[in-house]
Each structure stands twice: as C-alpha cells, then as structure tokens.
PAVOTI-192736 format. One line per field, with one value per residue: y, z, x of N, C-alpha, C in turn; residue in one letter. Coordinates in Angstrom, 3 decimals, decimal comma. Each point is the difference from the previous one (the first is absolute). Layout:
REM PAVOTI-192736
n.py Y/...
n.pz Z/...
n.px X/...
ca.py Y/...
ca.pz Z/...
ca.px X/...
c.py Y/...
c.pz Z/...
c.px X/...
type A/...
This chain:
REM PAVOTI-192736
n.py -46,089/1,144/-0,702/0,189/1,147/0,024/-0,200/0,940/0,582/-0,301/0,245/1,052/0,356/-0,270/0,773/1,025/-0,154/-0,248/0,855/0,590/-0,155/0,294/0,977/0,843/-0,164/-0,203/-1,298/-0,377/-0,611/-0,678/0,579/0,239/-0,557/-0,017/-0,106/-0,736/-0,512/-0,159/-0,630/-0,762/-0,167/-0,069/-0,765/-0,050/-1,461/-0,153/1,233/0,217/1,107/1,060/-0,068/1,215/-0,277/1,145/0,285/0,078/-0,394/0,481/-0,761/-0,864/0,315/0,105/-1,279/-0,092/-0,905/1,166/1,002/-0,833/-0,082/1,218/0,330/-0,869/0,599/1,012/-0,421/-0,588/0,998/0,440/-0,865/-0,295/-0,172/-1,003/1,009/-0,467/1,283/-0,057/0,640/-0,063/-0,555/0,523/0,185/0,970/0,102/1,303/-0,024/-0,921/0,648/-0,301/-1,113/-0,539/-0,954/-0,606/-0,684/-0,483/-0,335/-1,017/1,134/0,200/0,613/1,207/0,511/1,213/0,748/0,937/-0,827/1,013/1,075/0,775/-1,068/0,332/1,199/0,717/0,002/0,252/0,943/0,351/0,141/0,804/0,485/-0,328/1,369/-0,558/1,278/-0,584/0,945/-0,770/-0,920
n.pz -19,393/0,666/1,266/0,093/0,850/-0,384/-1,236/0,301/0,548/-1,069/-0,757/0,623/-0,057/-1,467/0,106/0,735/-0,709/-1,036/0,526/0,440/-0,926/-0,852/0,604/0,702/-0,496/-1,117/0,401/-1,293/0,073/-0,941/-1,122/-0,552/-1,133/0,100/1,323/-0,428/-1,005/0,950/0,762/-1,036/-0,337/1,224/-0,114/-1,113/0,381/-0,500/-0,228/-0,227/0,514/-0,863/1,159/0,153/0,898/0,596/0,206/1,423/0,350/0,978/-0,110/-0,205/0,905/0,786/-0,556/0,247/0,977/0,543/-0,642/0,602/1,233/-0,068/-0,151/0,931/0,822/-0,415/0,199/1,093/0,536/-0,474/0,684/1,376/-0,515/-0,593/0,078/1,086/0,650/0,935/0,969/0,162/1,224/0,708/-0,952/0,372/-0,291/0,945/-0,273/0,065/0,843/-0,635/0,730/-1,038/0,307/-0,953/0,176/-0,988/-0,480/0,747/0,368/0,236/1,257/-0,734/0,413/-0,087/0,077/0,744/-0,105/-0,664/-0,103/-0,250/0,904/0,612/-0,887/0,060/1,137/0,236/-1,018/0,773/1,204/-0,362/-0,567/0,888/0,224/0,512/0,154/0,200/-0,929/-0,258/0,633
n.px 135,620/0,048/0,110/-1,341/0,027/-1,101/0,687/0,875/-0,784/-0,747/1,084/0,243/-1,270/0,267/1,220/-0,657/-1,088/0,802/0,744/-0,911/-0,626/0,899/0,578/-0,655/-1,315/0,419/-0,573/-0,124/1,396/-0,338/0,249/-1,184/0,082/-1,315/0,076/0,996/-0,626/-1,099/0,848/0,264/-1,123/-0,195/0,935/-0,748/0,085/-1,151/0,044/-1,508/0,351/0,301/0,974/-0,522/1,105/-0,581/1,330/-0,770/1,195/0,455/0,993/-1,007/-0,867/0,963/0,374/-1,271/-0,383/-0,565/1,091/1,065/-0,635/-0,023/1,417/0,208/-0,952/0,438/1,162/-0,286/-0,876/1,152/0,842/-0,001/-1,203/0,888/0,774/0,676/-0,179/1,180/-0,270/1,180/0,417/1,076/0,634/0,641/1,329/0,132/1,109/-0,896/-0,566/-1,184/-0,361/0,136/-1,018/0,608/-1,215/0,548/-1,003/0,307/0,137/1,206/0,077/-0,298/0,957/-0,713/0,984/-0,396/-1,151/0,310/-0,852/1,207/0,583/-1,289/-0,392/1,173/0,008/-1,303/0,193/1,140/-0,759/-1,082/0,932/0,881/-0,209/0,937/0,091/1,270/-0,015/-1,153/0,669
ca.py 1,261/0,064/-0,082/1,104/-0,214/-1,076/-1,132/-0,363/-0,190/-1,338/-1,035/-0,155/-0,697/-1,423/-0,693/-0,240/-1,023/-1,275/-0,298/-0,436/-1,303/-1,061/-0,027/0,269/-0,909/-1,490/-0,714/-0,644/0,903/0,021/0,632/-0,815/0,367/1,174/0,926/0,295/0,813/1,371/0,737/0,550/1,098/1,107/0,431/0,371/-0,628/-0,527/0,654/-0,397/1,323/0,850/0,797/1,179/0,406/1,135/0,204/1,066/0,212/1,526/0,569/-0,172/1,095/1,091/-0,125/0,155/-1,266/0,099/0,077/-1,204/-0,877/0,579/-0,436/-1,371/-0,030/0,556/-1,063/-1,293/0,266/0,390/-1,057/-1,586/-0,147/-1,162/0,117/0,637/0,686/0,096/0,762/-0,724/0,911/0,084/-1,263/0,156/1,349/0,759/0,734/-0,733/0,199/-0,916/-1,364/-0,723/-1,451/-0,644/-1,485/-0,507/-1,439/-0,816/0,664/0,284/1,286/0,940/1,049/1,149/1,021/1,354/0,271/1,187/-0,044/-0,064/-1,192/-1,189/-0,319/-0,808/-1,255/-0,851/-0,468/-0,933/-1,396/-0,620/0,083/-0,314/1,106/0,821/0,810/0,523/1,381/0,527/-0,358
ca.pz 0,604/1,392/0,931/0,590/1,409/0,370/-0,441/0,896/1,207/-0,195/-0,216/1,310/0,818/-0,412/0,421/1,515/0,348/-0,595/0,851/1,214/-0,225/-0,550/0,580/1,443/0,896/-0,102/1,110/-0,631/-0,238/-1,355/-0,837/-1,172/-1,235/-0,395/0,985/-0,102/-1,246/0,346/0,909/-1,017/-0,774/1,014/0,340/-1,242/-0,522/-1,448/-0,548/-1,250/-0,391/0,326/1,090/0,220/1,344/0,214/1,503/0,384/1,525/0,338/-0,954/-1,435/-0,186/-0,129/-1,323/-1,019/-0,376/0,031/-1,361/-0,878/0,193/-0,833/-1,458/-0,185/-0,159/-1,288/-1,120/-0,065/-0,528/-1,461/-0,890/0,402/1,159/0,687/0,974/1,214/0,689/1,579/0,636/1,030/0,993/-0,456/-0,766/-0,108/0,280/-0,464/-1,050/-1,317/-0,058/0,117/-0,423/-0,810/-0,108/-1,120/-0,405/-1,098/0,166/-0,155/-0,004/1,326/0,236/-0,466/0,987/-0,593/1,075/-0,239/-1,063/0,109/-0,766/-1,451/-0,565/-0,128/-1,136/-0,784/0,866/-0,154/-1,445/-0,240/0,683/-0,676/-1,679/-0,220/-0,456/1,161/-0,460/1,193/0,085/0,626/1,353
ca.px -0,591/0,346/-1,030/-0,544/-0,003/-1,022/0,399/1,145/-0,611/-0,699/1,106/0,611/-1,049/-0,143/1,181/0,125/-0,788/0,490/1,086/-0,660/-0,851/0,672/1,437/0,088/-0,812/0,023/0,987/1,128/1,150/0,282/-1,054/-0,388/0,673/-0,986/0,472/1,310/-0,198/-0,691/0,992/0,933/-0,611/-0,198/1,339/0,438/1,380/-0,119/-1,209/-0,581/-0,050/1,095/-0,049/1,211/0,035/0,715/0,136/-0,590/0,537/0,143/1,246/-0,645/-0,972/0,655/0,792/-0,999/-0,565/-1,324/-0,210/0,077/-1,294/-1,118/0,306/-0,261/-1,263/-0,321/0,618/-0,757/-1,336/0,072/0,692/0,154/-0,875/-0,041/0,882/-0,429/0,937/0,018/0,896/0,888/0,968/1,443/0,493/1,409/0,717/-0,899/0,510/-0,406/-1,447/-1,007/0,432/-0,956/0,387/-1,011/-0,015/-0,926/-0,546/1,026/1,389/0,349/-0,136/1,075/0,135/0,558/0,197/-0,015/-0,992/-0,770/-1,293/0,448/0,378/-0,901/-0,312/1,148/0,187/-1,085/0,296/0,987/-0,277/-1,030/-0,045/1,274/0,588/0,704/1,110/0,845/-0,053/-1,260/0,163
c.py 0,014/-0,170/1,197/-0,433/-0,882/-1,436/-0,675/-0,371/-1,377/-0,971/-0,292/-0,882/-1,518/-0,780/-0,261/-1,193/-1,272/-0,151/-0,541/-1,457/-1,124/-0,074/-0,024/-1,041/-1,755/-0,747/-0,386/1,061/0,200/0,687/-0,955/0,649/1,358/1,127/0,650/0,939/1,533/0,836/0,580/1,263/1,128/0,677/0,549/-0,623/-0,378/0,869/-0,400/1,332/0,693/0,769/1,017/0,455/1,194/0,249/1,276/0,504/1,610/0,417/-0,079/1,157/1,461/0,191/0,404/-1,176/0,143/0,525/-1,114/-0,904/0,703/-0,409/-1,444/-0,445/0,689/-1,121/-1,055/0,374/0,179/-1,101/-1,397/-0,065/-1,335/0,080/0,628/0,623/-0,352/0,739/-0,971/0,893/-0,112/-1,389/0,103/1,301/1,174/0,829/-0,609/0,512/1,227/-1,306/-0,508/-1,457/-0,340/-1,388/-0,527/-1,648/-0,793/0,525/0,474/1,564/0,837/1,135/1,288/1,017/1,324/0,463/1,188/-0,155/0,123/-1,128/-1,134/-0,711/-1,132/-1,347/-0,945/-0,359/-1,199/-1,500/-0,639/-0,111/-0,391/1,016/0,913/0,711/0,569/1,427/0,634/-0,328/0,531
c.pz 1,417/0,529/0,624/1,446/0,512/-0,464/0,862/1,442/0,143/-0,120/1,508/0,980/-0,437/0,386/1,416/0,344/-0,433/1,025/1,404/-0,217/-0,492/0,664/1,374/0,753/-0,280/0,881/-0,748/0,038/-1,399/-0,835/-1,219/-1,155/-0,342/0,823/-0,283/-1,302/0,232/0,642/-0,818/-0,710/0,989/0,184/-1,361/-0,527/-1,384/-0,477/-1,460/-0,971/0,480/1,349/0,154/1,329/0,130/1,559/0,367/1,352/-0,042/-1,043/-1,412/-0,333/-0,034/-1,237/-1,321/-0,558/-0,416/-1,585/-0,823/-0,168/-1,196/-1,404/-0,488/-0,071/-1,369/-1,173/0,022/-0,645/-1,522/-0,932/0,397/1,183/0,826/1,244/1,271/0,744/1,432/0,646/1,218/0,807/-0,599/-0,455/-0,138/0,490/-0,434/-1,135/-1,397/-0,283/-1,061/-0,733/-0,719/-0,318/-0,978/-0,127/-1,061/0,282/-0,352/-0,021/1,318/0,161/-0,235/0,977/-0,842/0,956/-0,577/-1,159/0,445/-0,971/-1,497/-0,449/-0,145/-1,336/-0,968/0,749/-0,380/-1,528/-0,202/0,499/-0,680/-1,513/-0,274/-0,793/0,945/-0,483/1,226/0,140/0,674/1,483/0,406
c.px 0,488/-1,217/-0,405/-0,105/-1,177/0,269/1,234/-0,627/-0,797/1,103/0,573/-0,898/0,023/1,160/0,080/-0,931/0,532/1,166/-0,702/-0,467/1,058/1,389/-0,023/-0,781/0,103/0,963/1,452/0,995/0,336/-1,204/-0,352/0,765/-0,880/0,475/1,216/0,034/-0,446/1,068/1,106/-0,452/-0,215/1,397/0,715/1,364/-0,060/-1,184/-0,257/0,103/1,326/-0,301/1,121/-0,265/0,915/0,301/-0,678/0,248/0,140/1,166/-0,327/-0,751/1,063/0,679/-1,002/-0,695/-1,574/-0,221/0,234/-1,094/-1,112/0,282/-0,158/-1,421/-0,508/0,411/-1,001/-1,216/-0,021/0,499/-0,084/-1,248/-0,021/1,165/-0,615/1,114/-0,503/0,877/0,580/0,603/1,186/0,514/1,533/0,603/-0,800/0,762/-0,290/-1,434/-0,321/0,440/-1,462/0,452/-1,399/0,335/-1,045/-0,306/1,337/1,474/0,386/-0,296/1,148/-0,074/0,667/0,266/-0,061/-1,045/-0,954/-1,106/0,448/0,439/-0,924/-0,346/0,926/0,253/-1,026/-0,245/1,034/-0,277/-1,145/0,051/1,557/0,781/0,701/1,315/0,671/-0,003/-1,144/0,099/1,221
type M/L/W/K/M/T/D/N/N/N/R/I/E/D/I/K/A/F/L/I/E/K/V/L/L/P/D/A/D/T/Q/T/D/L/T/E/K/K/L/I/S/I/R/R/E/K/P/D/Y/P/V/I/S/V/S/S/G/T/S/S/I/I/S/G/S/E/R/T/V/A/A/I/E/S/Y/I/N/E/N/T/P/A/A/R/M/I/R/V/G/C/T/G/P/A/N/F/E/P/L/V/C/I/Q/L/P/G/R/N/R/L/F/F/R/N/I/T/E/E/K/V/E/P/L/L/N/G/V/F/H/N/D/I/N/E/E/D/L
C-alpha cells in the first residue's frame, strides 16, 4: 500500500529523530549493529518489499512522469499492495525519461527507460509475475 501523506510525515519524523539520537549525537565514531541495520533500511539498500522509484525531476515531468506515477499508483493499489513507490530526483540522461527503477527484495535494482503510462502495466506484470513481453516495452 502506498504511504499516505500523514504516514510519510510520521515516517520522516521518526527517521529524523533516529538520525539525531543514534547517528549525529553519540560520542562514538562507530555504529552499533542495530543502528547500521536501521541505516540500511532507511537507505533502502536491502528492502523487505518491492520498491519502485520514479524520476521526478524537471525533464521527467516534461516527459510525462506524473502520468507514469499515477499509473504505477493505480497498479499497486489494484495488484501489489506490499510494493512502495517513491519519487526521486534526476536519475540519468533526460532522453531516457521517465526513468523507473524497481528493486525486489534480495535482488539488484533494475532501471527501465522511457516508461510512459501505457508501458506501466506490462512492465510491472513482467517484473512481478515474470511475464515480460519485449513488444510491450
């Protein structure tokens, strides 16, 4: 399920408090294992759920990323409630916009270029159900 704005604001406040208390204020230069695990989670290095990142820089918006975001939100709400979508800044060359990055738990990040709203459903079906057809992309 996508985070609602209030959930996201609460999450940001929780992360902020954690970073201040456990990372910025301690006297030690090293982190505990628990703190390091939390930092890995915050950085989404090893997510426990699928993460879909959509570039949302100026060139992305001009290329139609807002419609791509809406299509991804719709897909997640209808098909994959455990996945989370996040907007990120510029992730590459403007001629590849809108760029979509998908990371499944335990897998590497995959980047897909020129993902317009029409390509979202075939792409996500391919990624989540191992049913990708090159003609659809």
